[in-house]
Structure formats: C-alpha cells, structure tokens
KOLMAR-603623 format. One record per residue (C-alpha): residue number from 1; x, y, z. Coordinates in nm, 2 decimals. Example, Ala and Ser with C-alpha at 12.3 -4.5 7.8 and 13.67 -1.06 7.14 Angstrom:
2
R  1  1.23  -0.45  0.78
R  2  1.37  -0.11  0.71
This chain:
249
R  1  12.94  9.65  9.05
R  2  13.16  9.54  9.34
R  3  13.46  9.63  9.54
R  4  13.63  9.32  9.42
R  5  13.85  9.36  9.12
R  6  14.02  9.10  8.90
R  7  14.36  8.99  9.04
R  8  14.63  8.76  8.92
R  9  14.52  8.39  8.95
R  10  14.16  8.49  9.03
R  11  13.89  8.53  8.77
R  12  13.57  8.68  8.92
R  13  13.25  8.55  8.78
R  14  12.94  8.75  8.69
R  15  12.61  8.57  8.62
R  16  12.39  8.68  8.34
R  17  12.02  8.64  8.40
R  18  11.70  8.69  8.21
R  19  11.85  8.55  7.89
R  20  11.73  8.23  7.74
R  21  12.00  7.97  7.66
R  22  12.08  7.86  7.31
R  23  11.97  8.19  7.15
R  24  12.31  8.37  7.14
R  25  12.17  8.69  7.30
R  26  12.44  8.67  7.57
R  27  12.74  8.66  7.33
R  28  12.80  9.03  7.30
R  29  12.78  9.11  7.66
R  30  12.99  8.81  7.76
R  31  13.26  8.94  7.52
R  32  13.24  9.28  7.68
R  33  13.28  9.13  8.03
R  34  13.57  8.91  7.92
R  35  13.75  9.22  7.79
R  36  13.73  9.36  8.15
R  37  13.87  9.04  8.30
R  38  13.54  8.88  8.41
R  39  13.43  8.53  8.36
R  40  13.05  8.51  8.30
R  41  12.78  8.25  8.24
R  42  12.40  8.22  8.20
R  43  12.25  8.13  8.54
R  44  11.93  8.11  8.73
R  45  11.83  8.22  9.08
R  46  11.79  7.86  9.18
R  47  12.16  7.81  9.15
R  48  12.24  8.06  9.43
R  49  12.32  7.86  9.73
R  50  12.61  7.63  9.66
R  51  12.75  7.90  9.44
R  52  12.75  8.27  9.46
R  53  12.84  8.52  9.19
R  54  13.03  8.84  9.22
R  55  12.73  9.01  9.08
R  56  12.44  8.97  8.84
R  57  12.39  9.13  8.50
R  58  12.01  9.13  8.45
R  59  11.83  9.17  8.12
R  60  11.51  9.38  8.17
R  61  11.42  9.43  7.81
R  62  11.09  9.31  7.65
R  63  11.30  9.01  7.52
R  64  11.41  8.90  7.87
R  65  11.29  8.59  8.05
R  66  11.09  8.77  8.32
R  67  11.37  9.01  8.41
R  68  11.15  9.21  8.65
R  69  11.02  8.90  8.82
R  70  11.38  8.78  8.87
R  71  11.48  9.12  9.01
R  72  11.20  9.11  9.27
R  73  11.28  8.74  9.35
R  74  11.65  8.83  9.41
R  75  11.59  9.14  9.62
R  76  11.31  8.99  9.83
R  77  11.52  8.69  9.94
R  78  11.74  8.75  10.24
R  79  11.99  8.48  10.13
R  80  12.08  8.67  9.80
R  81  11.95  9.03  9.83
R  82  12.31  9.15  9.90
R  83  12.43  9.04  9.55
R  84  12.48  9.35  9.33
R  85  12.25  9.36  9.03
R  86  12.33  9.56  8.72
R  87  12.01  9.60  8.50
R  88  12.08  9.61  8.13
R  89  11.88  9.63  7.81
R  90  11.97  9.36  7.55
R  91  11.81  9.38  7.21
R  92  11.65  9.09  7.04
R  93  12.00  9.02  6.89
R  94  12.18  9.08  7.21
R  95  12.31  9.43  7.15
R  96  12.37  9.63  7.46
R  97  12.12  9.91  7.43
R  98  12.15  10.06  7.78
R  99  12.29  10.02  8.13
R  100  12.12  10.14  8.45
R  101  12.37  10.17  8.73
R  102  12.14  10.18  9.03
R  103  12.33  10.19  9.36
R  104  12.09  9.93  9.51
R  105  11.73  9.80  9.54
R  106  11.51  9.76  9.85
R  107  11.18  9.59  9.87
R  108  10.88  9.74  10.04
R  109  10.79  9.75  10.32
R  110  11.15  9.86  10.41
R  111  11.34  9.62  10.64
R  112  11.49  9.89  10.87
R  113  11.78  9.67  10.99
R  114  11.88  9.57  10.64
R  115  11.86  9.92  10.51
R  116  12.07  10.06  10.79
R  117  12.33  9.78  10.74
R  118  12.35  9.84  10.36
R  119  12.39  10.21  10.39
R  120  12.67  10.16  10.64
R  121  12.84  9.91  10.40
R  122  12.82  10.17  10.12
R  123  12.98  10.42  10.36
R  124  12.68  10.66  10.32
R  125  12.61  10.72  10.69
R  126  12.96  10.81  10.82
R  127  12.91  11.18  10.78
R  128  12.54  11.21  10.81
R  129  12.55  11.33  11.17
R  130  12.85  11.57  11.11
R  131  12.73  11.75  10.81
R  132  12.39  11.88  10.69
R  133  12.32  11.62  10.43
R  134  11.99  11.58  10.25
R  135  11.83  11.25  10.13
R  136  11.57  11.27  9.86
R  137  11.27  11.04  9.88
R  138  11.06  11.03  9.56
R  139  10.73  10.85  9.61
R  140  10.36  10.92  9.57
R  141  10.30  10.80  9.92
R  142  10.59  10.97  10.09
R  143  10.73  10.65  10.24
R  144  10.71  10.76  10.61
R  145  10.89  10.45  10.74
R  146  11.19  10.51  10.52
R  147  11.19  10.88  10.59
R  148  11.20  10.83  10.96
R  149  11.48  10.58  10.94
R  150  11.69  10.82  10.73
R  151  11.62  11.10  10.98
R  152  11.73  10.87  11.26
R  153  12.08  10.83  11.11
R  154  12.12  11.20  11.06
R  155  11.98  11.29  10.72
R  156  11.75  11.57  10.65
R  157  11.48  11.42  10.43
R  158  11.34  11.61  10.13
R  159  11.04  11.46  9.95
R  160  10.93  11.47  9.59
R  161  10.61  11.31  9.48
R  162  10.68  11.30  9.10
R  163  10.99  11.27  8.89
R  164  10.96  11.63  8.77
R  165  10.94  11.75  9.13
R  166  11.25  11.55  9.22
R  167  11.44  11.71  8.93
R  168  11.34  12.05  9.05
R  169  11.44  11.98  9.41
R  170  11.79  11.85  9.31
R  171  11.85  12.15  9.09
R  172  11.79  12.38  9.39
R  173  12.02  12.20  9.63
R  174  12.25  11.90  9.57
R  175  12.13  11.58  9.75
R  176  12.36  11.33  9.91
R  177  12.16  11.02  9.80
R  178  11.81  10.94  9.67
R  179  11.54  10.68  9.68
R  180  11.27  10.64  9.43
R  181  10.97  10.41  9.38
R  182  11.01  10.20  9.07
R  183  10.70  10.35  8.92
R  184  10.62  10.72  8.97
R  185  10.31  10.91  8.85
R  186  10.50  11.07  8.56
R  187  10.80  10.85  8.48
R  188  10.98  10.54  8.60
R  189  11.27  10.54  8.84
R  190  11.50  10.44  8.55
R  191  11.39  10.74  8.35
R  192  11.46  10.96  8.65
R  193  11.80  10.80  8.69
R  194  11.88  10.88  8.33
R  195  11.78  11.24  8.38
R  196  11.99  11.27  8.70
R  197  12.29  11.14  8.51
R  198  12.27  11.43  8.26
R  199  12.36  11.70  8.51
R  200  12.68  11.76  8.71
R  201  12.49  11.81  9.04
R  202  12.33  11.47  9.04
R  203  12.55  11.27  8.80
R  204  12.72  11.06  9.07
R  205  12.44  11.07  9.34
R  206  12.38  10.72  9.48
R  207  12.03  10.62  9.35
R  208  11.83  10.35  9.52
R  209  11.51  10.20  9.38
R  210  11.22  10.08  9.60
R  211  11.04  9.77  9.48
R  212  10.68  9.66  9.56
R  213  10.65  9.31  9.70
R  214  10.47  9.21  9.38
R  215  10.46  9.32  9.02
R  216  10.17  9.24  8.80
R  217  10.22  9.11  8.45
R  218  10.09  9.44  8.31
R  219  10.33  9.64  8.52
R  220  10.62  9.43  8.41
R  221  10.53  9.48  8.04
R  222  10.49  9.85  8.09
R  223  10.83  9.87  8.25
R  224  10.99  9.68  7.97
R  225  10.83  9.91  7.72
R  226  10.96  10.20  7.92
R  227  11.31  10.06  7.89
R  228  11.28  10.02  7.52
R  229  11.17  10.38  7.49
R  230  11.47  10.50  7.70
R  231  11.74  10.32  7.49
R  232  11.58  10.43  7.16
R  233  11.76  10.15  6.96
R  234  12.10  10.26  7.09
R  235  12.39  10.02  7.10
R  236  12.67  10.07  7.36
R  237  13.02  10.00  7.24
R  238  13.24  9.78  7.45
R  239  13.43  10.09  7.58
R  240  13.10  10.26  7.68
R  241  12.97  9.95  7.86
R  242  13.29  9.89  8.05
R  243  13.30  10.25  8.16
R  244  12.96  10.19  8.33
R  245  13.09  9.87  8.48
R  246  13.41  10.02  8.61
R  247  13.22  10.30  8.77
R  248  13.03  10.04  8.97
R  249  13.36  9.87  9.08
C-alpha cells in the first residue's frame, strides 16, 4: 500500500473507511492489520487535514457506508487524492471476502499534470522512451486525452473497448501498465483486475482505474453487487490478506 514500512518506535496508521462504528465489522481486519505491525482505526474523510493516514482500507461491499461515494470523494480532492486506497470486501459480519490491489485511481477528465506526476512517482515512466513499452487503455470511449498523454511520455497505446478485448490483447503481447474505466460494457474494472491476476503475463501489471466525476446511486449499488459476485462468499485468512497488503508495500 505504501513504500513506508513499520520501523522500531514508529507505528504507521491505516484508516478504515466505509464501516459504521459500534457494529464490530472492523474487528477482523483490524486484527489482520495489527499482525502486520499497523495501527488502525475507523475514520472519515472529514478527518483528513490535521491528520493524514499512511493509507486507507475502504469497504466497497453492499454493507458499506457509501464506500463508492467515499472513493470518489477522496480521489477527486487534490488535498487527499495521493493517499493510497486499498478496496476490500467486508461481509456483514466483517469477514474479509476479497482484496482489490489497484495501483491507483484517477478521476475523469484526467488531470494531465497530476497523472504525469503520479506515474513518475511510481517509477513507471523511467524506461518508456528507451524501450518499446505498451500501455493498455480499456474504455468504451477510447479516452483520447489519456492516450495522448501516455504517448507523450513514450508509451505505445493499445486500446480495448471491452474487458474481453482487453484480455485478448494482453494475451497477445504483455503490457507494461493498464488503465480501465470503472464500468465496462461487459464487466467492471475489478472483475478485469481479477482476471488479469490469474495469468503470469498480467499478474503483476500495474492496473489503474478511471472514475467518473459522479456515480449515481444505481451505479453504486450495481458495483457493490458486482463485488459480492466476485468474492462468492469467500473469506481470506490473515496470511492471505497480509500477502496482498505486503505486495502493495
């Protein structure tokens, strides 16, 4: 989730959002985080300002407190959009059903300066002009502004207009990184991420999600149902969860 790791005398804090207080749904994931050396607490976006977390663990299940709205609020605000967000699915009883390790989120229309800055911070543009690297953009509209920006820093842009097309393109030639709209004609970005993770050629590919400037209530509910379908009542063990967390470190 961050380049910062727990050190002696310092206990990094992660904030858990989208979970109502006094329900106990945060207990399991807080125990998991504590096992990795992280302090955690329930928090709200309004608290960002005087305090700033190492990262945010965000519940996007149907049981969350507007997890999708919180995600959009965080990533559309220049004062906090740099904070890493790890989306998770927490069951009604707080069991960790799934983790979705997205490399990052960007709101549309794309802020060119911010996108360039973040890709540089992630170290993803260092070799773009030296090697023939491809960036995959998955969007019904093609996202011309994003595509031109990626080309300007040295990437060859390959476009897919559906999730199935994106999977076919990646199987033909490995991609260096990818961007996807949150909602595609045939699947969500999170389902596409899950499918990418199944194959060696795309397992570790940085995957960024593009968010609209507004999500309607119906869209939020549809996405939460999609998450429930993806996890299929699974429960991740502490070891499985921490493996995802450490891969983000």
